[in-house]
Short mmCIF file of the C-alpha atoms (twelve columns), coordinates in Angstrom:
data_MODEL
# 
_entry.id   MODEL 
# 
loop_
_atom_site.group_PDB 
_atom_site.id 
_atom_site.type_symbol 
_atom_site.label_atom_id 
_atom_site.label_alt_id 
_atom_site.label_comp_id 
_atom_site.label_asym_id 
_atom_site.label_seq_id 
_atom_site.Cartn_x 
_atom_site.Cartn_y 
_atom_site.Cartn_z 
_atom_site.pdbx_PDB_model_num 
ATOM 1   C CA . UNK A 1   46.848  37.324  11.916  1 
ATOM 2   C CA . UNK A 2   43.633  35.617  13.134  1 
ATOM 3   C CA . UNK A 3   42.188  32.089  12.505  1 
ATOM 4   C CA . UNK A 4   38.504  31.078  12.763  1 
ATOM 5   C CA . UNK A 5   36.418  27.996  12.555  1 
ATOM 6   C CA . UNK A 6   33.023  28.236  10.868  1 
ATOM 7   C CA . UNK A 7   30.544  25.867  12.360  1 
ATOM 8   C CA . UNK A 8   27.109  25.167  10.766  1 
ATOM 9   C CA . UNK A 9   23.919  26.033  12.585  1 
ATOM 10  C CA . UNK A 10  22.937  22.373  11.831  1 
ATOM 11  C CA . UNK A 11  24.424  19.371  9.953   1 
ATOM 12  C CA . UNK A 12  22.413  16.485  8.709   1 
ATOM 13  C CA . UNK A 13  23.131  13.198  7.087   1 
ATOM 14  C CA . UNK A 14  20.383  12.560  4.466   1 
ATOM 15  C CA . UNK A 15  19.356  9.163   3.334   1 
ATOM 16  C CA . UNK A 16  16.648  7.533   1.143   1 
ATOM 17  C CA . UNK A 17  13.987  5.783   3.077   1 
ATOM 18  C CA . UNK A 18  13.914  3.027   0.381   1 
ATOM 19  C CA . UNK A 19  16.803  1.293   -1.436  1 
ATOM 20  C CA . UNK A 20  17.341  1.235   -5.206  1 
ATOM 21  C CA . UNK A 21  19.524  2.477   -7.990  1 
ATOM 22  C CA . UNK A 22  20.276  6.063   -8.305  1 
ATOM 23  C CA . UNK A 23  18.779  7.481   -11.541 1 
ATOM 24  C CA . UNK A 24  19.470  11.204  -11.198 1 
ATOM 25  C CA . UNK A 25  21.605  13.589  -9.203  1 
ATOM 26  C CA . UNK A 26  20.891  17.362  -9.306  1 
ATOM 27  C CA . UNK A 27  23.178  19.100  -11.795 1 
ATOM 28  C CA . UNK A 28  25.218  22.402  -11.494 1 
ATOM 29  C CA . UNK A 29  27.193  24.306  -14.024 1 
ATOM 30  C CA . UNK A 30  30.903  23.311  -14.036 1 
ATOM 31  C CA . UNK A 31  33.886  25.587  -14.505 1 
ATOM 32  C CA . UNK A 32  34.480  23.965  -17.835 1 
ATOM 33  C CA . UNK A 33  31.015  25.267  -19.006 1 
ATOM 34  C CA . UNK A 34  29.180  21.869  -18.973 1 
ATOM 35  C CA . UNK A 35  27.049  20.260  -16.316 1 
ATOM 36  C CA . UNK A 36  28.205  18.252  -13.345 1 
ATOM 37  C CA . UNK A 37  26.595  16.399  -10.487 1 
ATOM 38  C CA . UNK A 38  25.886  18.198  -7.210  1 
ATOM 39  C CA . UNK A 39  28.938  17.764  -4.897  1 
ATOM 40  C CA . UNK A 40  30.654  19.071  -1.827  1 
ATOM 41  C CA . UNK A 41  30.573  22.917  -1.650  1 
ATOM 42  C CA . UNK A 42  27.520  23.441  -3.716  1 
ATOM 43  C CA . UNK A 43  24.715  25.692  -2.304  1 
ATOM 44  C CA . UNK A 44  21.267  24.262  -2.010  1 
ATOM 45  C CA . UNK A 45  17.769  25.698  -1.396  1 
ATOM 46  C CA . UNK A 46  15.091  24.426  0.969   1 
ATOM 47  C CA . UNK A 47  13.152  21.379  -0.424  1 
ATOM 48  C CA . UNK A 48  15.265  21.262  -3.507  1 
ATOM 49  C CA . UNK A 49  15.614  17.835  -5.043  1 
ATOM 50  C CA . UNK A 50  19.128  16.328  -4.544  1 
ATOM 51  C CA . UNK A 51  18.740  12.847  -6.144  1 
ATOM 52  C CA . UNK A 52  16.227  10.357  -7.418  1 
ATOM 53  C CA . UNK A 53  16.110  6.570   -7.437  1 
ATOM 54  C CA . UNK A 54  15.082  4.675   -10.572 1 
ATOM 55  C CA . UNK A 55  11.302  4.464   -10.421 1 
ATOM 56  C CA . UNK A 56  10.068  1.524   -12.602 1 
ATOM 57  C CA . UNK A 57  10.378  -1.041  -9.858  1 
ATOM 58  C CA . UNK A 58  8.634   1.285   -7.472  1 
ATOM 59  C CA . UNK A 59  5.917   2.163   -9.897  1 
ATOM 60  C CA . UNK A 60  5.463   -1.632  -10.501 1 
ATOM 61  C CA . UNK A 61  4.932   -2.077  -6.835  1 
ATOM 62  C CA . UNK A 62  2.370   0.627   -6.823  1 
ATOM 63  C CA . UNK A 63  0.579   -0.952  -9.973  1 
ATOM 64  C CA . UNK A 64  0.727   -4.355  -8.331  1 
ATOM 65  C CA . UNK A 65  -0.843  -3.047  -5.091  1 
ATOM 66  C CA . UNK A 66  -3.495  -1.195  -7.139  1 
ATOM 67  C CA . UNK A 67  -4.440  -4.362  -8.892  1 
ATOM 68  C CA . UNK A 68  -4.523  -6.209  -5.611  1 
ATOM 69  C CA . UNK A 69  -7.028  -3.612  -4.343  1 
ATOM 70  C CA . UNK A 70  -9.153  -4.091  -7.409  1 
ATOM 71  C CA . UNK A 71  -9.171  -7.852  -6.958  1 
ATOM 72  C CA . UNK A 72  -10.079 -7.643  -3.311  1 
ATOM 73  C CA . UNK A 73  -12.881 -5.191  -4.068  1 
ATOM 74  C CA . UNK A 74  -14.185 -7.562  -6.768  1 
ATOM 75  C CA . UNK A 75  -13.984 -10.564 -4.310  1 
ATOM 76  C CA . UNK A 76  -15.830 -8.562  -1.665  1 
ATOM 77  C CA . UNK A 77  -18.494 -7.644  -4.258  1 
ATOM 78  C CA . UNK A 78  -18.734 -11.205 -5.139  1 
ATOM 79  C CA . UNK A 79  -19.160 -12.194 -1.454  1 
ATOM 80  C CA . UNK A 80  -21.936 -9.633  -1.092  1 
ATOM 81  C CA . UNK A 81  -23.710 -11.143 -4.108  1 
ATOM 82  C CA . UNK A 82  -23.352 -14.535 -2.536  1 
ATOM 83  C CA . UNK A 83  -24.785 -13.263 0.709   1 
ATOM 84  C CA . UNK A 84  -27.766 -11.800 -1.087  1 
ATOM 85  C CA . UNK A 85  -28.447 -15.185 -2.822  1 
ATOM 86  C CA . UNK A 86  -28.000 -16.916 0.395   1 
ATOM 87  C CA . UNK A 87  -30.503 -14.742 2.173   1 
ATOM 88  C CA . UNK A 88  -32.998 -15.208 -0.553  1 
ATOM 89  C CA . UNK A 89  -32.494 -19.036 -0.435  1 
ATOM 90  C CA . UNK A 90  -32.699 -18.937 3.460   1 
ATOM 91  C CA . UNK A 91  -35.986 -16.961 3.155   1 
ATOM 92  C CA . UNK A 92  -37.448 -19.539 0.791   1 
ATOM 93  C CA . UNK A 93  -36.169 -22.355 3.014   1 
ATOM 94  C CA . UNK A 94  -37.797 -20.695 6.075   1 
ATOM 95  C CA . UNK A 95  -41.114 -20.565 4.301   1 
ATOM 96  C CA . UNK A 96  -40.650 -24.269 3.257   1 
ATOM 97  C CA . UNK A 97  -39.751 -25.239 6.812   1 
ATOM 98  C CA . UNK A 98  -42.784 -23.317 8.339   1 
ATOM 99  C CA . UNK A 99  -45.123 -25.053 5.830   1 
ATOM 100 C CA . UNK A 100 -43.559 -28.467 6.588   1 
ATOM 101 C CA . UNK A 101 -43.876 -28.020 10.308  1 
ATOM 102 C CA . UNK A 102 -47.706 -27.151 9.824   1 
ATOM 103 C CA . UNK A 103 -48.203 -30.108 7.460   1 
ATOM 104 C CA . UNK A 104 -46.310 -32.494 9.724   1 
ATOM 105 C CA . UNK A 105 -48.321 -31.487 12.616  1 
ATOM 106 C CA . UNK A 106 -51.489 -32.232 10.704  1 
ATOM 107 C CA . UNK A 107 -49.997 -35.592 9.701   1 
ATOM 108 C CA . UNK A 108 -50.137 -34.561 6.089   1 
ATOM 109 C CA . UNK A 109 -46.318 -34.732 5.479   1 
ATOM 110 C CA . UNK A 110 -44.089 -37.738 5.726   1 
ATOM 111 C CA . UNK A 111 -41.210 -37.829 8.289   1 
ATOM 112 C CA . UNK A 112 -38.486 -37.916 5.378   1 
ATOM 113 C CA . UNK A 113 -40.058 -34.861 3.719   1 
ATOM 114 C CA . UNK A 114 -40.169 -33.108 7.141   1 
ATOM 115 C CA . UNK A 115 -36.474 -33.864 7.781   1 
ATOM 116 C CA . UNK A 116 -35.556 -32.725 4.312   1 
ATOM 117 C CA . UNK A 117 -37.199 -29.325 4.835   1 
ATOM 118 C CA . UNK A 118 -35.630 -28.957 8.176   1 
ATOM 119 C CA . UNK A 119 -32.147 -29.790 6.706   1 
ATOM 120 C CA . UNK A 120 -32.674 -27.467 3.916   1 
ATOM 121 C CA . UNK A 121 -33.573 -24.814 6.300   1 
ATOM 122 C CA . UNK A 122 -30.523 -25.440 8.557   1 
ATOM 123 C CA . UNK A 123 -28.303 -25.510 5.466   1 
ATOM 124 C CA . UNK A 124 -29.592 -22.197 4.137   1 
ATOM 125 C CA . UNK A 125 -28.860 -20.504 7.607   1 
ATOM 126 C CA . UNK A 126 -25.320 -21.996 7.518   1 
ATOM 127 C CA . UNK A 127 -24.777 -20.624 4.021   1 
ATOM 128 C CA . UNK A 128 -25.883 -17.110 5.190   1 
ATOM 129 C CA . UNK A 129 -23.456 -17.269 8.103   1 
ATOM 130 C CA . UNK A 130 -20.664 -18.330 5.691   1 
ATOM 131 C CA . UNK A 131 -21.460 -15.561 3.352   1 
ATOM 132 C CA . UNK A 132 -21.303 -13.049 6.264   1 
ATOM 133 C CA . UNK A 133 -17.887 -14.377 7.297   1 
ATOM 134 C CA . UNK A 134 -16.649 -14.239 3.622   1 
ATOM 135 C CA . UNK A 135 -17.649 -10.536 3.450   1 
ATOM 136 C CA . UNK A 136 -15.742 -9.849  6.645   1 
ATOM 137 C CA . UNK A 137 -12.746 -11.650 5.329   1 
ATOM 138 C CA . UNK A 138 -12.812 -9.911  2.027   1 
ATOM 139 C CA . UNK A 139 -13.304 -6.528  3.717   1 
ATOM 140 C CA . UNK A 140 -10.202 -7.020  5.636   1 
ATOM 141 C CA . UNK A 141 -8.291  -8.123  2.517   1 
ATOM 142 C CA . UNK A 142 -9.520  -4.850  0.884   1 
ATOM 143 C CA . UNK A 143 -8.145  -2.738  3.783   1 
ATOM 144 C CA . UNK A 144 -4.672  -4.706  3.638   1 
ATOM 145 C CA . UNK A 145 -4.578  -4.134  -0.093  1 
ATOM 146 C CA . UNK A 146 -5.235  -0.467  0.386   1 
ATOM 147 C CA . UNK A 147 -2.565  -0.138  3.097   1 
ATOM 148 C CA . UNK A 148 -0.114  -1.843  0.810   1 
ATOM 149 C CA . UNK A 149 -1.041  0.422   -2.062  1 
ATOM 150 C CA . UNK A 150 -0.618  3.444   0.173   1 
ATOM 151 C CA . UNK A 151 2.848   2.181   1.396   1 
ATOM 152 C CA . UNK A 152 3.970   1.602   -2.184  1 
ATOM 153 C CA . UNK A 153 2.883   5.066   -3.121  1 
ATOM 154 C CA . UNK A 154 4.666   6.522   -0.232  1 
ATOM 155 C CA . UNK A 155 7.856   4.638   -1.233  1 
ATOM 156 C CA . UNK A 156 7.504   6.062   -4.775  1 
ATOM 157 C CA . UNK A 157 7.181   9.437   -3.225  1 
ATOM 158 C CA . UNK A 158 10.224  8.892   -1.106  1 
ATOM 159 C CA . UNK A 159 12.350  7.844   -4.133  1 
ATOM 160 C CA . UNK A 160 13.256  11.534  -4.320  1 
ATOM 161 C CA . UNK A 161 15.696  12.921  -1.798  1 
ATOM 162 C CA . UNK A 162 15.112  16.533  -0.924  1 
ATOM 163 C CA . UNK A 163 16.864  19.114  1.244   1 
ATOM 164 C CA . UNK A 164 15.395  19.915  4.615   1 
ATOM 165 C CA . UNK A 165 16.789  23.502  4.600   1 
ATOM 166 C CA . UNK A 166 18.939  25.916  2.563   1 
ATOM 167 C CA . UNK A 167 22.525  25.475  2.998   1 
ATOM 168 C CA . UNK A 168 25.657  23.747  1.504   1 
ATOM 169 C CA . UNK A 169 26.477  20.146  0.521   1 
ATOM 170 C CA . UNK A 170 29.325  18.798  2.631   1 
ATOM 171 C CA . UNK A 171 29.494  15.275  1.095   1 
ATOM 172 C CA . UNK A 172 27.960  13.050  -1.508  1 
ATOM 173 C CA . UNK A 173 28.615  9.275   -1.262  1 
ATOM 174 C CA . UNK A 174 27.228  7.891   -4.541  1 
ATOM 175 C CA . UNK A 175 26.980  8.341   -8.273  1 
ATOM 176 C CA . UNK A 176 24.304  7.665   -10.906 1 
ATOM 177 C CA . UNK A 177 23.826  4.028   -11.244 1 
ATOM 178 C CA . UNK A 178 24.938  3.321   -7.582  1 
ATOM 179 C CA . UNK A 179 22.874  1.047   -5.545  1 
ATOM 180 C CA . UNK A 180 21.762  2.652   -2.341  1 
ATOM 181 C CA . UNK A 181 20.362  0.964   0.732   1 
ATOM 182 C CA . UNK A 182 17.525  2.120   2.765   1 
ATOM 183 C CA . UNK A 183 18.813  4.409   5.506   1 
ATOM 184 C CA . UNK A 184 22.481  4.381   4.091   1 
ATOM 185 C CA . UNK A 185 24.038  7.874   3.965   1 
ATOM 186 C CA . UNK A 186 23.594  9.661   0.766   1 
ATOM 187 C CA . UNK A 187 24.358  13.343  1.408   1 
ATOM 188 C CA . UNK A 188 25.775  15.378  4.231   1 
ATOM 189 C CA . UNK A 189 24.321  18.967  4.175   1 
ATOM 190 C CA . UNK A 190 24.785  21.856  6.513   1 
ATOM 191 C CA . UNK A 191 22.860  25.041  7.200   1 
ATOM 192 C CA . UNK A 192 25.116  27.969  7.352   1 
# 
């Protein structure tokens, strides 16, 4: 009479990278002829889906992030249009300022008109600077929005738990409808 202990090549605790409610668990045929949820002792294939979290909340995050990107792009485009207008106004103010300087030097322009042209020129230059700053600010908002959309998309993709290798399920710690936390144990699987 002999006894033996079978040890797996590797054993891994799998968990979701995001929290949420479990919507689906992989199914197997039961001895009674129906279907049952994947459980301890069931064989699994590499990259097979084990469970999935409910997606509407995650899809909503992706849609909100997408809308944020569109809003940020629209705001950046608006800032670019303001810059174009500010540059045109600055060019016109520059011409007026040059003309006012010539006329004032010839004593053909009053001091108040000269000062008004000078102030208009300075204001136009300030508006160009503000428009340039607004574009930079909106460009950074676009980048932040795009990063948030990518992160939300990654979370949606990570709402499905898959096996890293072929093997056997050793343990399942939740049921359909359970609330799981990010990083909390979901399955223990072993490669044999």
